[in-house]
ROFIKOL-299312 format. One record per residue (C-alpha): x, y, z. Coordinates in steps of 0.25 Angstrom, whole numbers, plus 5000, padded with zeros to 4 digits. Last residue first. Layout:
N
XYZ;...
This chain:
81
505050054946;505750034959;504750044971;505050154981;505650174995;506050305001;507050295013;506850415023;507950525026;507450615015;508150555004;508450415008;508850344996;507850254989;507450114992;506950044980;505949934980;505949834969;504749744972;504349614979;505449614990;505649764991;504149774993;504149675004;505249755011;504449885009;503249815016;504149775027;504649925028;503149975029;502849875040;504049915048;503750055047;502250045052;501150045041;500150155040;500150125025;500350255018;501150315030;502050195032;502350195017;502650345017;503550335030;504350215024;504650315012;503950294999;504450304984;504850434978;504450394964;503150324970;503050174969;503350154984;502150234988;501250154978;501850024984;501550074998;500050094994;499949964987;500549895000;499449975008;498349915000;497449994992;495949984997;495149884990;493849944985;492649904993;491849784987;490549834981;489349804989;488449694985;486949704983;486349574981;486149544995;485449674998;484449644987;484249504991;483949545005;482949645001;482249544992;482149445003;481449545011;
């Protein structure tokens, strides 16, 4: 019985791979040539509009965020290269 216990204790499961963060997903969207609209960010993260805007505000403080002209009636945001 002790042998079985030792065997099961010595077998360790591999840690689950870390899933990408929502912040990383938004940065990826903002890095695209066309950038991302607020709707794009909300859809990708399931955040509400105020949360997406707050994230953009934080990005604006930490990185250089460009605000593009409204082409289709929505503002598109993207990171400066």
